[in-house]
C-alpha positions in Angstrom: -7.2 -38.8 29.0 -6.0 -42.3 27.9 -3.6 -43.8 26.2 -5.1 -44.6 23.5 -6.9 -40.5 23.8 -3.3 -38.7 23.8 -2.7 -36.2 21.1 0.3 -36.7 20.0 2.6 -34.2 20.1 4.5 -32.3 17.7 8.1 -30.8 17.3 6.6 -27.1 18.6 6.1 -28.9 22.1 8.5 -26.8 24.3 9.9 -28.4 28.0 9.7 -25.9 30.3 11.3 -26.6 34.0 12.8 -24.8 37.0 15.4 -22.9 34.5 15.9 -24.9 30.9 13.8 -24.8 28.9 14.0 -27.9 26.2 12.6 -27.5 22.7 13.2 -29.0 19.2 16.2 -27.8 17.4 16.0 -25.1 14.5 18.0 -24.3 11.2 18.4 -20.5 12.9 20.2 -22.1 15.3 22.8 -23.4 13.9 25.0 -20.4 15.1 25.0 -20.8 18.5 24.6 -25.2 17.9 28.3 -25.0 15.8 30.2 -22.6 17.9 29.0 -24.7 21.3 29.8 -28.5 19.6 33.3 -26.6 18.2 34.7 -25.4 21.2 34.0 -29.2 23.3 35.2 -30.6 20.0 37.5 -32.9 22.5 35.0 -33.0 25.2 32.3 -34.4 23.3 33.8 -36.6 20.8 35.5 -39.0 23.1 31.9 -40.5 24.3 30.2 -40.3 21.0 30.3 -42.5 18.4 32.7 -42.2 15.4 30.6 -40.2 11.9 30.6 -42.4 9.4 33.0 -42.0 6.3 32.4 -38.9 3.7 29.4 -37.6 6.1 29.2 -34.3 6.2 31.1 -32.0 8.7 27.4 -30.1 10.6 29.3 -27.7 13.3 30.6 -26.2 9.3 27.9 -27.5 7.0 24.9 -25.1 7.8 22.7 -27.0 5.3 23.5 -30.8 7.0 22.8 -29.3 9.9 19.5 -27.8 8.6 18.7 -31.6 7.0 18.8 -32.8 10.4 17.0 -30.5 12.0 13.9 -31.5 9.7 15.0 -35.5 10.3 14.1 -34.5 13.6 11.2 -33.3 12.9 10.1 -36.5 10.8 11.5 -38.5 13.6 8.3 -36.2 16.1 6.1 -36.8 13.7 6.2 -40.7 13.0 7.0 -41.4 16.2 10.3 -42.6 16.9 12.2 -40.3 18.5 11.8 -37.0 20.3 15.0 -34.4 20.8 15.8 -31.7 22.0 17.8 -28.7 23.0 18.9 -27.5 25.7 18.6 -24.2 26.9 19.6 -21.5 30.0 18.1 -18.0 30.1 18.0 -18.4 25.6 21.2 -19.8 25.4 21.5 -23.5 24.0 23.7 -25.4 26.7 23.5 -28.9 25.1 20.6 -31.4 23.3 19.2 -34.6 25.3 16.8 -36.5 23.2 14.9 -40.4 23.6 15.9 -42.0 20.7 14.8 -45.5 18.8 11.4 -45.7 20.0 10.1 -48.8 20.1 6.0 -49.9 20.2 4.4 -53.5 20.5 4.8 -54.8 23.9 8.2 -52.7 24.5 6.9 -49.3 24.1 10.6 -48.5 25.4 12.8 -45.7 23.9 17.0 -44.9 24.8 18.3 -42.2 26.7 21.2 -39.4 25.4 22.6 -36.0 26.4 25.4 -33.9 26.2 26.1 -30.6 27.6 29.1 -27.5 27.1 31.6 -28.1 28.9 31.5 -25.2 30.1 27.7 -25.7 31.6 28.9 -28.6 33.1 28.2 -29.5 37.3 25.4 -26.6 37.0 22.4 -29.0 37.4 21.5 -28.9 33.6 21.6 -32.8 32.3 19.8 -33.9 35.7 17.0 -31.3 35.4 16.2 -31.9 31.3 16.8 -36.2 32.2 13.1 -35.3 35.0 11.4 -33.0 32.3 11.8 -35.8 29.4 11.6 -38.7 31.7 7.9 -36.8 32.8 7.7 -36.1 28.7 8.3 -39.7 28.0 6.0 -40.6 30.2 2.8 -38.5 30.4 3.4 -37.2 27.0 4.0 -40.5 25.0 3.6 -43.1 27.0 6.1 -44.7 27.1 6.7 -47.8 29.8 10.1 -47.9 30.3 13.3 -45.2 29.3 16.9 -46.6 29.4 20.3 -44.4 29.3 23.5 -46.4 28.7 26.2 -44.6 30.2 30.7 -45.8 29.3 31.5 -46.9 33.0 34.5 -44.4 32.9 32.5 -41.2 32.2 32.1 -40.2 35.7 29.7 -37.1 35.0 27.3 -38.6 33.0 27.1 -41.7 36.1 26.6 -38.7 37.9 23.5 -37.7 36.2 21.8 -40.9 36.8 23.1 -41.6 40.3 22.1 -37.8 41.3 18.1 -39.2 40.3 18.7 -42.4 41.5 17.9 -44.4 38.6 17.9 -48.1 38.5 21.0 -49.9 37.5 21.1 -52.9 35.4 23.7 -54.3 35.0 27.0 -53.6 32.5 26.3 -54.2 28.9 29.2 -56.2 27.1 31.4 -54.0 24.2 27.3 -52.6 23.6 28.1 -49.4 21.2 30.9 -48.8 19.1 32.0 -45.0 20.7 34.9 -42.9 19.3 36.2 -45.9 17.0 36.2 -48.6 19.6 33.5 -50.9 21.3 32.6 -50.1 24.2 30.9 -52.0 27.9 28.5 -49.7 28.9 26.7 -50.0 32.3 23.1 -50.2 31.8 20.7 -47.4 33.6 16.8 -47.3 33.6 13.3 -46.1 34.3 9.5 -48.3 33.7 6.3 -45.9 34.1 6.0 -48.1 37.8 9.5 -46.2 38.7 7.9 -42.9 37.6 3.9 -42.9 38.9 5.6 -44.3 42.4 8.5 -41.3 42.3 7.0 -38.3 40.3 6.5 -36.1 42.9 9.8 -36.2 44.6 11.6 -35.9 41.5 9.4 -32.7 40.3 10.0 -31.5 43.8 13.6 -31.9 43.8 14.3 -30.9 40.3 11.5 -28.9 38.7 
C-alpha cells in the first residue's frame, strides 16, 4: 500500500509491544492518570513547560482531563498529533506522543515521553519509542521524527542512547521548561534510518 493509499489511523488504534500497550487515553482513565501524575509531580514538572496561568489542574479536574482526551482525539482525526498512554499489565505507567506533525516538504513530528518514576529503568520507554517510530514511519508515513532533551535529563538521554538514535547538535534556549529557557540536545531518525534499522530494533525491543 502506498502513502497516498494508506488509510489514516483512528484514535482507537492500539500498538502492542513485547510488554507495553500504547493506546489513546480516554476519560475513564482519569483515576489512574491522576494518581500517577500526582505521585510523580516533582519527578516530572522539572522537565515540563510551565502551565499557563489560570489553567485547570488536570490531576484534580475530571472535566478538564476529559476535554484533553477529546482534544487529542481531534488531533488524531486531523493528522496533527498522535498521543498514547503507556500501559503495562493493564496499568497506566506513562505517556508518549508524536506532536506538531507537519506535512508538505517536511513530513516531521516531535516525539516526547514520560514514565512513572516507580517504573523507570524497566525498558518500557525504549520499547514504546520503537513502537511509536514504527507507527510514524509505517502507518502515518512521516519522513523524520525528532526528540529534544534537556542535556542534564540523564534518564531521558539514556533512552536515545539505548536505541542509538542520532544526535544532531544542541539548540540553545530551545524550549521554556519549568519557567526557564533551556538548551536541548536534538536527536532524530528518518525513514531511511528506520528502513536500515527496522529489523534490528524490532527484534531487540518488540
